C-alpha positions as CSV (number, residue, x, y, z in Angstrom):
1,M,57.2,81.9,101.1
2,R,58.6,85.2,100.0
3,E,60.6,85.6,96.9
4,K,63.0,88.3,95.8
5,T,65.3,89.0,92.8
6,V,68.9,89.6,92.1
7,K,70.7,90.8,88.9
8,T,73.4,88.6,87.3
9,G,75.1,88.2,84.0
10,V,72.8,85.3,83.1
11,A,70.3,86.2,80.4
12,R,67.2,85.0,82.2
13,P,66.3,85.2,85.9
14,I,67.8,82.3,88.0
15,R,65.4,80.6,90.4
16,V,67.2,79.8,93.6
17,K,66.0,78.0,96.7
18,I,67.8,78.2,100.0
19,V,67.6,75.2,102.4
20,H,69.1,76.1,105.7
21,Q,68.4,75.1,109.3
22,N,68.8,78.7,110.6
23,R,65.9,80.9,109.7
24,I,67.7,84.1,110.4
25,F,70.6,83.0,108.1
26,R,68.1,82.0,105.4
27,E,66.3,85.4,105.5
28,C,69.4,87.4,105.7
29,L,71.0,85.6,102.8
30,A,67.8,86.0,100.7
31,A,67.8,89.7,101.5
32,V,71.4,90.2,100.5
33,L,71.0,88.2,97.3
34,A,67.8,90.2,96.5
35,E,69.4,93.7,96.5
36,D,69.7,94.2,92.7
37,G,67.2,91.9,90.9
38,G,67.7,89.1,88.4
39,I,67.6,86.0,90.6
40,V,64.4,84.8,92.2
41,V,65.2,83.7,95.7
42,G,63.0,81.5,97.9
43,E,63.5,80.0,101.3
44,I,62.6,76.6,102.7
45,D,63.0,74.9,106.1
46,H,64.8,71.5,105.9
47,A,62.3,70.1,108.4
48,E,59.4,70.3,106.0
49,P,57.7,66.9,105.5
50,D,58.9,66.4,101.9
51,V,61.6,68.9,101.1
52,V,62.5,67.3,97.7
53,A,58.9,67.6,96.5
54,A,58.6,71.2,97.8
55,I,61.7,72.1,95.9
56,A,60.7,70.4,92.7
57,S,57.3,72.0,92.7
58,E,58.9,75.5,92.3
59,H,61.4,74.4,89.6
60,P,64.5,76.2,90.8
61,Q,67.7,76.2,88.8
62,V,70.0,76.2,91.8
63,V,69.4,75.0,95.4
64,L,71.7,76.3,98.2
65,I,71.9,73.7,100.9
66,D,73.4,74.0,104.4
67,R,76.1,71.3,104.6
68,N,75.7,71.2,108.3
69,L,72.1,69.9,108.4
70,P,71.7,67.2,111.0
71,E,72.3,63.4,110.3
72,E,74.1,64.1,107.0
73,F,70.8,65.2,105.6
74,A,72.6,67.7,103.3
75,L,74.3,64.9,101.4
76,E,71.1,62.8,101.2
77,L,69.1,65.7,100.0
78,T,71.8,66.5,97.4
79,R,71.7,62.9,96.1
80,Q,67.9,62.9,95.8
81,I,68.0,66.2,93.9
82,H,70.8,64.9,91.7
83,D,68.8,61.8,90.9
84,Q,65.9,63.8,89.5
85,P,65.7,64.1,85.7
86,S,66.7,67.6,84.8
87,G,66.9,68.5,88.4
88,P,68.5,71.8,89.7
89,G,72.1,72.3,90.4
90,V,73.2,72.1,94.1
91,V,75.6,74.4,95.9
92,L,76.5,73.4,99.4
93,L,77.3,76.1,102.0
94,T,79.9,74.6,104.2
95,H,82.4,75.0,107.0
96,A,84.2,72.0,105.7
97,S,88.0,72.2,105.3
98,T,88.9,68.6,104.5
99,Q,89.5,66.9,101.2
100,E,87.4,64.0,102.4
101,D,84.4,66.2,103.0
102,L,84.8,67.9,99.6
103,V,84.9,64.5,97.9
104,D,81.7,63.6,99.8
105,C,79.9,66.7,98.5
106,F,80.8,66.2,94.9
107,T,80.3,62.5,95.0
108,A,76.8,63.1,96.3
109,G,76.1,65.2,93.2
110,A,76.8,68.8,94.3
111,H,77.8,71.2,91.5
112,G,79.4,73.7,93.9
113,C,80.8,74.2,97.4
114,V,81.0,77.6,99.0
115,E,82.5,78.4,102.4
116,E,80.1,80.2,104.7
117,D,82.7,82.9,105.3
118,A,83.1,83.5,101.6
119,S,82.1,86.7,100.0
120,V,78.6,87.4,98.6
121,Q,80.3,87.9,95.3
122,D,81.7,84.4,95.5
123,L,78.2,83.0,96.1
124,R,76.7,85.0,93.3
125,E,79.5,83.6,91.0
126,A,78.7,80.1,92.2
127,I,75.0,80.5,91.5
128,E,75.6,81.9,88.0
129,K,78.1,79.2,87.0
130,V,76.0,76.3,88.3
131,A,72.8,77.7,86.7
132,L,74.7,77.6,83.4
133,G,75.7,74.0,84.0
134,G,79.2,74.6,85.4
135,I,80.8,73.8,88.7
136,F,82.2,76.1,91.4
137,C,84.5,75.7,94.5
138,S,85.5,78.5,96.8
139,H,89.2,79.5,96.5
140,G,89.8,78.5,100.1
141,L,88.4,75.0,99.6
142,V,90.4,74.5,96.4
143,H,93.6,75.5,98.3
144,T,92.7,73.0,101.1
145,M,92.2,70.2,98.6
146,F,95.4,70.9,96.7
147,H,97.3,71.2,99.9
148,R,96.0,67.8,101.1
149,V,96.8,66.1,97.7
150,A,100.3,67.5,97.8
151,Q,100.7,66.3,101.4
152,Q,99.6,62.8,100.4
153,A,102.0,62.8,97.5
154,R,104.8,63.6,99.9
155,E,103.8,61.0,102.4
156,G,103.5,58.4,99.6
157,N,101.3,55.5,99.3
158,H,101.8,52.3,101.3
159,R,102.2,49.1,99.3
160,A,101.0,45.7,100.4
161,G,103.5,42.9,100.6
162,N,102.7,41.7,97.0
163,G,103.3,45.3,95.7
164,E,99.9,45.4,94.0
165,A,97.5,46.9,96.5
166,L,97.9,50.5,97.4
167,L,96.4,52.1,100.5
168,T,96.5,55.8,101.4
169,P,97.6,56.9,104.9
170,R,93.9,57.7,105.7
171,E,92.8,54.2,104.5
172,L,95.5,52.6,106.7
173,E,94.3,54.7,109.6
174,I,90.8,53.4,109.1
175,V,92.0,49.8,108.8
176,R,93.8,50.2,112.2
177,L,90.6,51.6,113.8
178,I,88.6,48.7,112.4
179,G,91.2,46.4,113.9
180,D,90.5,48.2,117.2
181,H,86.8,47.1,116.8
182,L,85.4,50.6,116.1
183,S,82.2,50.8,114.1
184,N,82.0,53.1,111.0
185,K,80.1,55.6,113.1
186,Q,82.7,55.6,115.9
187,I,85.5,56.0,113.3
188,A,83.7,59.0,111.7
189,R,83.4,60.6,115.1
190,K,87.0,59.9,116.0
191,L,88.4,61.3,112.7
192,S,85.8,64.2,112.5
193,V,84.6,63.1,109.1
194,S,81.2,62.0,107.8
195,L,79.9,58.5,108.0
196,Y,79.6,58.6,104.2
197,T,83.4,59.3,104.0
198,V,84.2,56.3,106.2
199,K,82.0,54.0,104.2
200,N,83.7,55.1,101.0
201,H,87.1,54.5,102.5
202,V,86.1,51.0,103.7
203,H,84.7,50.2,100.3
204,N,87.9,51.3,98.6
205,V,90.1,49.3,101.0
206,V,88.1,46.1,100.4
207,E,88.4,46.6,96.6
208,K,92.1,47.4,96.7
209,L,93.0,44.4,98.9
210,N,90.6,42.2,97.0
211,V,89.0,40.9,100.2
212,S,85.4,40.1,101.1
213,G,85.0,42.5,104.0
214,R,86.3,44.9,106.6
215,Y,87.7,42.4,109.0
216,E,89.4,40.3,106.3
217,A,91.0,43.6,105.2
218,V,92.4,44.0,108.8
219,D,93.7,40.4,108.7
220,Y,95.3,41.0,105.3
221,A,96.9,44.2,106.4
222,R,98.4,42.6,109.5
223,K,99.6,39.6,107.6
224,H,101.5,41.8,105.2
225,R,102.8,44.1,108.0
226,M,101.0,47.2,106.7
227,L,99.9,48.4,110.1
228,G,103.2,48.6,111.9
229,P,104.0,46.9,115.2
230,P,101.0,45.8,117.3
231,K,100.0,47.9,120.4
232,S,101.3,46.6,123.7
233,S,98.5,45.0,125.6
234,G,100.2,45.8,128.9
235,H,100.4,42.1,129.9
236,S,103.7,40.3,130.3
237,G,102.3,36.9,129.4
238,H,99.2,34.9,128.4
């Protein structure tokens, strides 16, 4: 595994490990980061038998992970690294443009998110900040998140009949889909979000409505007329 160096404002060299499914991308990124000297850059294939152990053995300060690894492996790998005592900081390289996905990334333990079309300077800044214990989010992702928060504020929250439980528009959408007998996996596919995001929303809905499960949440929402008029079944009678 080849290692190269890059210069930054950090006093000591930063050890960085790149975990990406595309070998050409990994090698090109390592080459770009290695132009000046100051960061030690190594590459690793996500398909290695024990990626976490391979990363830990080289004691990097920052790990760059491809957010688009199959089967949500990026979030799982992030969680495993985050759970290690004195583990490295994680920066996720992502195409993500949704607030839900950003929440997933930071909830899993990421210290930074950088768009794959961001500048190399942005990536270097992220590496430096995370190595020093800080956090970083690309300007484009920050803009997306604030835009979504503002949109939700304009739409307003929907209150249950007793005025206590609050569901966001996305949570209501998920309750409707559960009512249509879709599984979490099917809901994630339909909404183009991660399975982890859907599970988080379902958990939040159950807690907010103080019910015991997903289908009781649907019953509660219907009883309190939170889901709007039922869809027509197309039949004129029973």
